[in-house]
Biotite code that builds the C-alpha atoms (Angstrom):
import biotite.structure as struc

atoms = struc.array([
    struc.Atom([67.751, 116.115, -0.746], chain_id="A", res_id=1, res_name="MET", atom_name="CA", element="C"),
    struc.Atom([70.923, 117.490, -2.742], chain_id="A", res_id=2, res_name="SER", atom_name="CA", element="C"),
    struc.Atom([73.026, 115.570, -4.716], chain_id="A", res_id=3, res_name="ARG", atom_name="CA", element="C"),
    struc.Atom([75.802, 114.264, -3.160], chain_id="A", res_id=4, res_name="PRO", atom_name="CA", element="C"),
    struc.Atom([78.437, 114.851, -6.002], chain_id="A", res_id=5, res_name="TYR", atom_name="CA", element="C"),
    struc.Atom([78.329, 118.548, -6.943], chain_id="A", res_id=6, res_name="LYS", atom_name="CA", element="C"),
    struc.Atom([81.431, 118.778, -8.398], chain_id="A", res_id=7, res_name="TYR", atom_name="CA", element="C"),
    struc.Atom([83.485, 116.618, -10.677], chain_id="A", res_id=8, res_name="ARG", atom_name="CA", element="C"),
    struc.Atom([87.235, 116.719, -11.264], chain_id="A", res_id=9, res_name="SER", atom_name="CA", element="C"),
    struc.Atom([89.760, 116.557, -14.385], chain_id="A", res_id=10, res_name="ILE", atom_name="CA", element="C"),
    struc.Atom([93.334, 116.399, -15.688], chain_id="A", res_id=11, res_name="SER", atom_name="CA", element="C"),
    struc.Atom([94.906, 118.581, -17.244], chain_id="A", res_id=12, res_name="LEU", atom_name="CA", element="C"),
    struc.Atom([98.505, 118.767, -18.520], chain_id="A", res_id=13, res_name="ARG", atom_name="CA", element="C"),
    struc.Atom([101.133, 120.604, -16.987], chain_id="A", res_id=14, res_name="TYR", atom_name="CA", element="C"),
    struc.Atom([101.497, 123.641, -19.445], chain_id="A", res_id=15, res_name="ASN", atom_name="CA", element="C"),
    struc.Atom([97.723, 123.933, -19.659], chain_id="A", res_id=16, res_name="THR", atom_name="CA", element="C"),
    struc.Atom([97.315, 123.765, -15.651], chain_id="A", res_id=17, res_name="TYR", atom_name="CA", element="C"),
    struc.Atom([99.874, 126.620, -15.701], chain_id="A", res_id=18, res_name="SER", atom_name="CA", element="C"),
    struc.Atom([98.100, 128.996, -18.662], chain_id="A", res_id=19, res_name="THR", atom_name="CA", element="C"),
    struc.Atom([94.875, 128.855, -16.373], chain_id="A", res_id=20, res_name="LEU", atom_name="CA", element="C"),
    struc.Atom([96.889, 130.138, -13.106], chain_id="A", res_id=21, res_name="GLU", atom_name="CA", element="C"),
    struc.Atom([97.700, 132.363, -15.378], chain_id="A", res_id=22, res_name="ASP", atom_name="CA", element="C"),
    struc.Atom([94.585, 133.553, -16.645], chain_id="A", res_id=23, res_name="LEU", atom_name="CA", element="C"),
    struc.Atom([93.499, 133.414, -13.286], chain_id="A", res_id=24, res_name="SER", atom_name="CA", element="C"),
    struc.Atom([94.812, 136.519, -12.412], chain_id="A", res_id=25, res_name="ASN", atom_name="CA", element="C"),
    struc.Atom([93.824, 138.344, -15.323], chain_id="A", res_id=26, res_name="ILE", atom_name="CA", element="C"),
    struc.Atom([89.857, 137.029, -15.431], chain_id="A", res_id=27, res_name="VAL", atom_name="CA", element="C"),
    struc.Atom([89.005, 139.786, -13.213], chain_id="A", res_id=28, res_name="VAL", atom_name="CA", element="C"),
    struc.Atom([91.240, 143.148, -12.530], chain_id="A", res_id=29, res_name="LYS", atom_name="CA", element="C"),
    struc.Atom([92.322, 143.153, -8.875], chain_id="A", res_id=30, res_name="GLY", atom_name="CA", element="C"),
    struc.Atom([91.365, 139.746, -7.811], chain_id="A", res_id=31, res_name="HIS", atom_name="CA", element="C"),
    struc.Atom([92.460, 136.356, -8.546], chain_id="A", res_id=32, res_name="LYS", atom_name="CA", element="C"),
    struc.Atom([89.835, 133.450, -9.113], chain_id="A", res_id=33, res_name="LEU", atom_name="CA", element="C"),
    struc.Atom([89.878, 129.935, -8.579], chain_id="A", res_id=34, res_name="SER", atom_name="CA", element="C"),
    struc.Atom([91.322, 127.597, -10.829], chain_id="A", res_id=35, res_name="ASN", atom_name="CA", element="C"),
    struc.Atom([87.302, 126.558, -11.097], chain_id="A", res_id=36, res_name="ALA", atom_name="CA", element="C"),
    struc.Atom([85.837, 129.375, -11.097], chain_id="A", res_id=37, res_name="LYS", atom_name="CA", element="C"),
    struc.Atom([88.132, 130.511, -14.194], chain_id="A", res_id=38, res_name="THR", atom_name="CA", element="C"),
    struc.Atom([87.878, 127.104, -15.834], chain_id="A", res_id=39, res_name="ALA", atom_name="CA", element="C"),
    struc.Atom([84.179, 127.513, -15.517], chain_id="A", res_id=40, res_name="GLU", atom_name="CA", element="C"),
    struc.Atom([84.548, 131.366, -17.025], chain_id="A", res_id=41, res_name="ILE", atom_name="CA", element="C"),
    struc.Atom([86.826, 129.832, -19.954], chain_id="A", res_id=42, res_name="ALA", atom_name="CA", element="C"),
    struc.Atom([84.357, 127.243, -20.744], chain_id="A", res_id=43, res_name="ILE", atom_name="CA", element="C"),
    struc.Atom([81.263, 129.469, -20.957], chain_id="A", res_id=44, res_name="GLU", atom_name="CA", element="C"),
    struc.Atom([82.957, 131.273, -23.087], chain_id="A", res_id=45, res_name="ASN", atom_name="CA", element="C"),
    struc.Atom([84.033, 128.332, -25.205], chain_id="A", res_id=46, res_name="LEU", atom_name="CA", element="C"),
    struc.Atom([80.491, 127.550, -25.911], chain_id="A", res_id=47, res_name="LYS", atom_name="CA", element="C"),
    struc.Atom([78.932, 130.806, -26.239], chain_id="A", res_id=48, res_name="GLU", atom_name="CA", element="C"),
    struc.Atom([81.153, 130.993, -29.045], chain_id="A", res_id=49, res_name="ASN", atom_name="CA", element="C"),
    struc.Atom([80.864, 127.812, -30.810], chain_id="A", res_id=50, res_name="LEU", atom_name="CA", element="C"),
    struc.Atom([76.814, 128.008, -30.085], chain_id="A", res_id=51, res_name="SER", atom_name="CA", element="C"),
    struc.Atom([77.582, 131.465, -32.527], chain_id="A", res_id=52, res_name="GLU", atom_name="CA", element="C"),
    struc.Atom([79.768, 129.811, -34.930], chain_id="A", res_id=53, res_name="GLU", atom_name="CA", element="C"),
    struc.Atom([77.354, 126.731, -35.178], chain_id="A", res_id=54, res_name="ILE", atom_name="CA", element="C"),
    struc.Atom([74.322, 129.180, -36.018], chain_id="A", res_id=55, res_name="SER", atom_name="CA", element="C"),
    struc.Atom([76.546, 131.203, -38.728], chain_id="A", res_id=56, res_name="ASN", atom_name="CA", element="C"),
    struc.Atom([77.168, 127.869, -40.032], chain_id="A", res_id=57, res_name="SER", atom_name="CA", element="C"),
    struc.Atom([73.567, 126.518, -40.051], chain_id="A", res_id=58, res_name="LYS", atom_name="CA", element="C"),
    struc.Atom([72.490, 129.639, -42.355], chain_id="A", res_id=59, res_name="SER", atom_name="CA", element="C"),
    struc.Atom([75.408, 129.674, -44.550], chain_id="A", res_id=60, res_name="ARG", atom_name="CA", element="C"),
    struc.Atom([74.424, 128.116, -47.971], chain_id="A", res_id=61, res_name="ALA", atom_name="CA", element="C"),
    struc.Atom([76.169, 124.493, -49.024], chain_id="A", res_id=62, res_name="ASN", atom_name="CA", element="C"),
    struc.Atom([80.130, 124.405, -48.637], chain_id="A", res_id=63, res_name="GLY", atom_name="CA", element="C"),
    struc.Atom([82.548, 122.285, -50.326], chain_id="A", res_id=64, res_name="VAL", atom_name="CA", element="C"),
    struc.Atom([82.365, 119.553, -47.796], chain_id="A", res_id=65, res_name="THR", atom_name="CA", element="C"),
    struc.Atom([85.521, 117.420, -49.268], chain_id="A", res_id=66, res_name="ASN", atom_name="CA", element="C"),
    struc.Atom([88.096, 119.500, -50.851], chain_id="A", res_id=67, res_name="GLU", atom_name="CA", element="C"),
    struc.Atom([90.516, 117.154, -51.905], chain_id="A", res_id=68, res_name="LYS", atom_name="CA", element="C"),
    struc.Atom([87.971, 114.288, -52.896], chain_id="A", res_id=69, res_name="THR", atom_name="CA", element="C"),
    struc.Atom([86.549, 117.126, -55.487], chain_id="A", res_id=70, res_name="GLN", atom_name="CA", element="C"),
    struc.Atom([90.230, 118.176, -57.252], chain_id="A", res_id=71, res_name="LYS", atom_name="CA", element="C"),
    struc.Atom([91.392, 114.749, -58.041], chain_id="A", res_id=72, res_name="GLU", atom_name="CA", element="C"),
    struc.Atom([87.558, 113.751, -59.684], chain_id="A", res_id=73, res_name="ALA", atom_name="CA", element="C"),
])
């Protein structure tokens, strides 16, 4: 039996929604994507970029975690 609720909705600010509509026209040249598909692509790209950033930060040496506290000390 398939899941009856395959989709969820989100609320966006007007400015963000307008940006999403603009992106839907330029993500795939010559085609207008739905706002849902555009958001899906954007989220997947963000997830990919953050995954790379997280894996890169784990391989770095320990850095300064609280610079302000160290300056005051």
